C-alpha positions in Angstrom: -33.6 -7.6 0.3 -36.8 -8.6 -1.7 -36.8 -11.4 -4.1 -36.0 -10.4 -7.8 -39.0 -9.5 -9.8 -38.2 -10.8 -13.3 -37.3 -14.4 -14.2 -35.4 -16.0 -17.1 -36.0 -19.8 -17.1 -35.6 -21.1 -13.6 -33.4 -18.2 -12.4 -34.5 -14.8 -11.4 -33.3 -11.5 -12.8 -33.8 -8.3 -10.8 -33.8 -4.8 -12.3 -30.7 -3.0 -11.3 -31.4 -0.9 -8.2 -35.0 -2.0 -7.8 -34.7 -3.8 -4.5 -32.1 -2.0 -2.4 -33.8 1.4 -2.1 -34.4 0.8 1.6 -31.3 -1.2 2.4 -28.9 0.3 4.9 -25.4 0.3 3.4 -22.7 0.0 6.1 -19.5 0.6 4.1 -17.5 3.0 6.3 -13.9 2.8 5.1 -11.3 4.8 7.0 -9.7 7.6 5.0 -7.7 8.8 7.9 -4.3 7.2 6.9 -3.8 6.7 3.2 -1.0 4.9 1.3 -0.5 4.9 -2.4 0.3 1.3 -3.5 1.2 2.2 -7.1 4.6 2.7 -8.7 5.0 6.4 -9.6 4.9 7.4 -13.2 8.0 8.9 -14.9 8.7 11.2 -17.7 12.5 11.3 -17.4 15.2 8.7 -17.4 17.4 8.5 -14.4 20.2 10.1 -16.4 17.9 13.0 -17.3 16.9 13.6 -13.7 20.6 13.7 -12.7 21.2 16.2 -15.5 18.4 18.5 -14.2 19.9 18.4 -10.7 23.3 19.2 -12.1 21.9 22.1 -14.2 20.2 23.5 -11.1 23.5 23.4 -9.2 25.2 25.3 -12.0 22.5 27.9 -11.8 23.0 28.4 -8.1 26.8 28.5 -8.4 26.9 30.9 -11.4 23.8 33.0 -11.4 22.7 32.5 -7.8 19.5 33.8 -6.1 18.5 37.3 -5.4 17.8 37.3 -1.6 16.1 40.4 -0.3 16.6 39.6 3.4 19.8 41.0 4.8 19.5 38.4 7.7 19.3 35.5 5.2 22.2 36.8 3.1 24.4 37.0 6.2 23.5 33.4 7.1 24.3 32.2 3.6 27.6 34.1 3.7 28.6 32.7 7.1 28.0 29.2 5.8 30.3 29.7 2.8 28.1 31.2 0.1 29.4 34.1 -2.1 27.3 37.2 -1.4 27.2 40.3 -3.6 25.6 43.0 -1.4 25.2 45.5 -4.2 22.9 43.2 -6.2 21.7 41.1 -3.2 22.9 38.1 -5.0 23.8 34.9 -3.2 25.8 32.2 -5.1 25.8 28.9 -3.4 28.5 26.3 -4.0 27.4 22.8 -4.7 29.4 21.5 -1.7 27.2 23.6 0.6 24.0 22.4 -1.1 25.1 18.7 -0.8 26.0 19.1 2.9 22.6 20.7 3.6 20.8 18.0 1.6 22.5 15.4 3.7 21.1 17.0 6.9 17.5 17.1 5.8 15.3 14.4 7.3 13.7 11.8 5.0 10.9 10.8 7.4 8.5 13.5 8.6 5.4 13.3 10.7 3.1 16.2 11.5 1.7 15.8 15.1 -1.9 16.5 16.0 -3.6 17.0 19.3 -5.2 13.6 18.7 -2.4 11.1 18.1 -4.6 9.1 15.7 -4.6 12.2 13.4 -0.8 12.4 13.1 0.1 12.8 9.4 3.2 11.0 8.1 4.6 12.5 4.9 7.1 10.0 3.8 7.4 6.9 1.7 4.0 6.1 0.1 1.9 8.1 2.6 -0.6 10.5 1.1 -2.2 13.5 2.9 -4.8 15.9 1.5 -5.0 19.6 2.6 -7.8 22.1 1.9 -7.2 24.9 -0.5 -5.2 27.8 0.9 -5.2 31.5 0.5 -7.9 32.6 -2.0 -9.2 36.1 -1.2 -12.6 35.3 -2.6 -15.4 32.8 -1.7 -18.2 31.5 -3.9 -21.4 29.5 -3.6 -24.3 29.1 -5.9 -26.6 31.3 -3.8 -24.3 34.1 -2.9 -22.1 34.2 -5.9 -18.4 35.4 -5.8 -17.5 37.8 -3.0 -14.7 38.6 -0.6 -14.0 35.9 2.0 -15.2 36.5 5.6 -14.3 34.9 8.9 -17.7 33.1 8.8 -16.6 31.5 5.5 -13.2 30.6 6.9 -14.9 29.0 9.9 -17.4 27.2 7.7 -14.6 25.7 5.7 -12.8 24.5 8.8 -16.0 22.8 9.9 -16.3 21.1 6.6 -12.7 20.0 6.8 -13.6 18.4 10.2 -16.6 16.6 8.7 -14.7 14.8 6.0 -12.0 12.3 7.0 -10.3 12.4 3.6 -9.1 15.9 4.5 -6.1 15.4 6.8 -4.5 18.9 7.0 -5.8 22.4 7.2 -5.0 25.5 5.1 -5.7 29.1 4.7 -9.0 28.3 3.1 -10.1 31.8 2.3 -8.8 35.2 3.5 -11.3 36.6 6.1 -11.2 40.2 4.9 -13.6 41.4 7.6 -10.9 41.0 10.2 -8.0 43.5 10.3 -4.7 42.2 9.1 -2.8 42.8 12.3 -5.1 40.4 14.3 -6.3 38.2 11.5 -3.6 35.6 12.1 -4.7 35.3 15.7 -8.4 34.6 14.9 -7.6 32.3 12.0 -5.2 30.1 14.0 -7.5 30.0 17.0 -10.4 28.9 14.7 -8.3 26.1 13.3 -7.5 24.9 16.8 -11.0 25.2 18.2 -13.1 24.0 15.3 -11.0 21.0 14.3 -8.5 18.5 15.6 -6.4 18.4 12.4 -3.0 19.8 11.5 -3.1 23.6 11.4 -1.5 25.8 8.8 0.4 29.1 9.2 1.2 31.8 6.7 4.7 33.1 6.9 4.0 36.9 7.1 6.7 38.1 9.5 8.4 37.0 12.7 5.8 38.4 15.0 2.8 36.7 13.4 4.6 33.4 13.2 5.7 33.7 16.8 2.0 34.3 17.8 0.8 31.3 15.9 3.5 29.1 17.3 2.5 30.1 20.8 -1.2 29.3 20.1 -0.4 25.9 18.7 1.9 25.2 21.7 -0.9 26.1 24.1 -3.3 23.9 22.2 -1.0 20.9 22.6 -0.1 21.8 26.2 3.6 21.4 25.7 6.6 23.4 26.7 8.5 25.6 24.2 11.3 23.0 24.2 8.9 20.2 23.4 7.3 22.3 20.7 10.6 22.6 19.0 11.3 18.9 19.2 8.7 17.8 16.6 6.6 19.3 13.9 3.1 20.4 14.8 2.4 22.8 11.9 3.6 23.7 8.5 3.9 26.7 6.1 4.3 27.2 2.4 7.4 29.1 1.1 7.0 30.4 -2.4 10.0 31.8 -4.2 9.5 34.7 -6.5 10.5 33.0 -9.8 12.7 33.5 -11.4 15.5 33.3 -8.9 14.3 35.6 -6.1 13.6 35.0 -2.4 11.7 37.9 -0.7 11.8 39.0 2.9 8.6 37.3 4.3 9.6 34.0 2.7 13.2 34.2 3.9 11.9 35.1 7.4 9.5 32.2 7.2 12.3 29.7 6.4 14.4 31.0 9.3 11.5 30.9 11.8 10.2 27.5 10.9 13.6 25.9 10.6 14.7 27.3 14.0 11.4 25.9 15.5 11.7 22.5 13.9 8.3 23.0 12.0 7.6 21.8 8.5 8.7 23.9 5.5 7.1 23.1 2.2 9.3 25.1 -0.2 7.5 25.6 -3.4 8.7 27.6 -6.4 5.6 28.7 -8.4 6.9 28.4 -11.9 4.7 28.9 -15.0 6.5 27.7 -18.2 6.6 30.5 -20.7 6.2 33.3 -18.2 8.3 33.1 -15.0 10.2 30.0 -16.2 11.6 28.6 -19.5 8.9 27.4 -21.9 10.1 23.8 -21.8 9.0 21.5 -19.0 12.6 20.4 -18.3 13.7 24.0 -18.2 10.9 25.1 -15.9 11.6 22.1 -13.6 15.3 22.9 -13.6 14.7 26.5 -12.5 12.2 25.3 -9.8 14.7 22.7 -8.6 17.4 25.3 -8.2 15.1 27.6 -6.2 14.0 24.8 -4.0 17.6 23.9 -3.2 18.4 27.5 -2.3 15.5 27.5 0.2 16.5 24.1 1.6 20.1 25.3 2.0 19.0 28.3 4.0 16.8 26.2 6.3 19.6 23.7 7.0 22.0 26.5 7.7 19.6 27.8 10.3 19.1 24.3 11.8 20.5 21.0 10.5 17.6 18.5 10.5 14.9 21.1 9.8 12.0 19.2 8.2 11.6 20.1 4.5 9.1 19.0 1.9 9.9 19.3 -1.8 7.2 21.6 -3.2 6.3 21.7 -6.9 3.8 24.0 -8.6 4.9 24.0 -12.3 2.4 24.5 -15.0 2.1 26.5 -18.2 0.4 29.7 -19.4 -2.0 30.3 -22.2 0.4 31.7 -24.8 -2.4 33.7 -26.4 -3.4 35.6 -23.2 -0.6 35.0 -20.7 -3.2 33.6 -18.2 -2.1 30.6 -16.0 -3.4 27.2 -17.1 -3.8 24.2 -14.8 -4.8 20.6 -15.2 -3.1 20.6 -18.6 -1.1 17.8 -20.1 2.0 19.9 -19.4 0.9 20.2 -15.7 0.6 16.4 -15.5 4.0 15.8 -17.0 5.6 18.5 -14.9 4.1 16.8 -11.8 5.5 13.4 -12.8 9.0 15.0 -13.3 8.8 16.9 -10.0 8.1 13.7 -8.3 11.1 12.1 -9.8 13.3 15.0 -8.6 11.9 14.7 -5.1 12.7 11.0 -5.0 16.1 11.7 -6.4 16.7 13.9 -3.3 14.9 11.4 -1.0 12.4 14.0 0.3 8.6 14.0 0.6 6.9 15.7 -2.3 4.0 18.2 -2.4 1.8 18.9 -5.4 -1.7 20.4 -5.9 -5.2 20.0 -7.2 -5.6 23.1 -9.5 -7.9 24.4 -12.2 -8.2 27.7 -14.1 -12.0 27.4 -14.3 -14.0 30.3 -12.8 -17.0 28.3 -11.7 -17.5 24.7 -10.5 -18.3 23.3 -13.9 -17.2 20.5 -16.2 -13.9 22.4 -16.9 -13.2 22.6 -13.2 -13.9 18.9 -12.8 -11.7 17.6 -15.6 -8.8 20.0 -14.9 -8.9 19.0 -11.2 -9.0 15.3 -12.2 -6.0 15.8 -14.4 -4.1 17.6 -11.7 -4.9 14.8 -9.2 -3.8 12.2 -11.7 -0.5 14.0 -12.2 0.1 14.4 -8.4 -1.1 11.0 -7.1 0.2 8.8 -9.9 3.4 10.8 -9.8 3.8 9.6 -6.2 2.9 12.7 -4.3 2.8 12.7 -0.4 1.0 16.0 0.2 -1.7 17.6 -1.9 -2.3 21.2 -1.2 -5.5 22.9 -2.5 -7.0 19.4 -2.6 -10.5 20.7 -2.0 -12.2 24.0 -3.0 -9.8 25.7 -5.5 -11.2 27.7 -8.4 -10.2 30.6 -10.7 -6.4 29.8 -10.6 -6.4 30.2 -6.8 -8.3 33.4 -6.5 -11.6 31.8 -5.3 -12.6 29.1 -2.9 -16.0 27.5 -3.8 -18.2 25.6 -1.4 -19.6 23.5 -4.2 -16.1 22.8 -5.6 -15.0 21.7 -2.1 -17.7 19.0 -2.1 -17.0 17.9 -5.7 -13.3 17.6 -4.8 -14.2 15.6 -1.7 -15.9 13.1 -4.0 -12.8 12.9 -6.2 -10.5 12.5 -3.2 -12.6 9.8 -1.7 -12.6 8.0 -5.0 -8.8 8.1 -5.2 -8.7 6.9 -1.6 -10.8 3.9 -2.7 -8.5 3.3 -5.7 -5.7 3.0 -3.1 -7.5 0.3 -1.2 -6.1 -3.3 -1.7 -8.0 -5.6 -4.0 -8.5 -9.1 -2.5 -7.8 -12.3 -4.4 -8.5 -14.9 -1.7 -10.6 -17.9 -2.6 -13.7 -16.2 -1.4 -13.0 -13.2 -3.6 -12.6 -15.4 -6.7 -16.2 -16.5 -6.1 -16.1 -19.9 -7.6 -19.1 -21.0 -5.5 -21.1 -18.0 -6.7 -20.4 -18.7 -10.3 -21.5 -22.3 -9.8 -24.7 -21.2 -8.0 -25.7 -18.7 -10.7 -24.7 -20.8 -13.7 -25.1 -19.7 -17.4 -27.5 -17.0 -18.3 -28.3 -16.0 -14.7 -27.5 -13.0 -12.5 -25.6 -12.4 -9.3 -28.0 -10.0 -7.6 -29.6 -12.5 -5.2 -26.9 -15.2 -4.9 -25.4 -15.9 -1.4 -22.0 -14.4 -2.3 -23.7 -11.0 -3.2 -26.1 -11.0 -0.3 -23.2 -11.4 2.2 -21.3 -8.5 0.7 -23.6 -6.0 -1.1 -23.8 -3.5 1.7 -20.1 -2.9 1.7 -18.9 -4.1 -1.7 -18.6 -0.8 -3.5 -17.9 2.8 -3.0 -21.0 4.8 -2.1 -20.8 8.2 -3.8 -21.2 11.5 -2.0 -22.4 13.5 -5.0 -22.9 11.2 -8.0 -26.5 10.3 -8.9 -26.7 6.8 -10.4 -30.4 6.7 -10.8 -32.1 6.4 -14.2 -33.2 9.5 -16.1 -36.8 9.2 -14.9 -36.0 9.0 -11.2 -33.4 11.8 -11.5 -35.9 14.1 -13.3 -38.7 13.3 -10.8 -36.3 14.4 -8.0 -35.6 17.8 -9.6 -33.1 17.0 -12.3 -30.3 18.5 -10.2 -26.8 18.9 -11.6 -23.8 17.6 -9.7 -23.1 21.2 -8.6 -26.6 21.7 -7.4 -26.4 18.5 -5.4 -23.0 19.6 -4.0 -24.7 22.9 -2.8 -27.2 20.9 -0.7 -24.5 18.6 0.7 -22.2 21.3 2.1 -25.2 23.0 3.8 -26.3 19.7 5.3 -22.8 18.9 6.5 -22.5 22.2 8.2 -25.7 21.4 10.1 -24.2 18.1 11.2 -20.9 19.6 12.3 -19.9 18.8 15.9 -16.8 20.5 17.4 -14.1 18.2 18.8 -13.8 18.1 22.6 -11.5 20.6 24.1 -10.0 20.9 27.6 -11.6 24.0 29.1 -8.2 25.1 30.5 -6.7 25.1 27.0 -9.7 27.0 25.6 -9.2 29.6 28.3 -5.5 29.8 27.5 -6.1 30.3 23.8 -8.7 32.9 24.4 -6.6 34.8 26.9 -3.7 34.9 24.5 -5.8 36.2 21.6 -7.3 38.9 23.9 -4.0 40.0 25.2 -2.2 40.1 21.8 -5.2 42.0 20.3 -5.0 44.5 23.1 -1.3 44.9 22.5 -2.0 45.7 18.8 -1.4 42.3 17.3 1.3 42.1 14.6 1.2 43.6 11.1 2.2 41.4 8.3 5.6 41.9 6.7 5.6 42.6 3.0 
């Protein structure tokens, strides 16, 4: 580093940023395993949380759930629930719910092909998953359009490039692949392009079985070994209010029987599919979650369950979903309290209603992440890329979200307070009226002292303008394209690659498997 250029008295004063333009900064923190050191925020007292749980039990006992799957209704009935076939209503006694809660594991770890990429979901651990399921894709050059397999593959490559993404998801629907074989291509792409935890949609027994087999082949384990620990996960959404459809019920049965992770997530919008109050919406969601958990534990005691929450509000003028709102944050804090009341890992989301990656998208996502992470969440779905209330995945939003996720990961890092951190010698060296740019303490640490941004531009206005005056979204556009060029596929055993390809070819020739609706 050059000597400072300006002096005040006998001490030098360097202009900020003037002398480090060619320095090599070597700060490379690991974001692979994150823990949240902060005490979760609360919006309810302990008595109020217990009252919400009690109200949810009353709902299940008196009103019950409408369960469209005859198989699921039979399983509930055999376990002691009251089933009314004429209305497909299942009323679940609290004793059955309590027994099933007792059987659910409190510690869950998702297992990757690379053991260093295993993802624990318990205690203070935090995992980030890419957005999942939007039918559309967007970038600044191509605009909004239907998702393709190339887009899905690109997003998997970007997930592999950034360590702060730990778990995969259905990043965008590749609508250029027929639905009866789409699941085969999507799962193979996850397994070939990354070494992170894959995601499976629950779209019928046959599709799930195909995906389980592909993941089993990728791990090179027997069917018995596959069922002995979690390798993948699915999202189960109830049809609020108080309904469980056939694909979701089938998914609970399949994943529970196979010992794979079920993230049971009622999608409740206060004022629309749920009561207008936050407490009322959370009570309904809690009841629906307990109904799903009960079915899973009936199928297999010990099936791994994550408490999923996705409660927000609607715009009461238009009826449109709203995300990243104050109500969303408070609902997240409350859902976290309910998950901890049950002793289960908790899933939340990074969501926005914005249609483009603009300021609204940024501040709504920031609010969503604050609600989730400072509410004590273990698993963030839609952590990167979500736009338009979940209808679109954006390449630029993916990069902007990565910046936010990395910044939260940095917030989680411990703050040192050792004698060297207190810097008494540096204060003595600089004295009154000086600066710390060139002192020994700074020189020893400057390359790794602070977070180095991915997107943010901290230069002055003149330097920024000379470089094209790019907005954050424009910079993000260049970053995702560069990262795709830098992508390197993880090493794969040729025998496993051959097995995966052979399975996809065979099942495609057999006609694949249509989704169940």
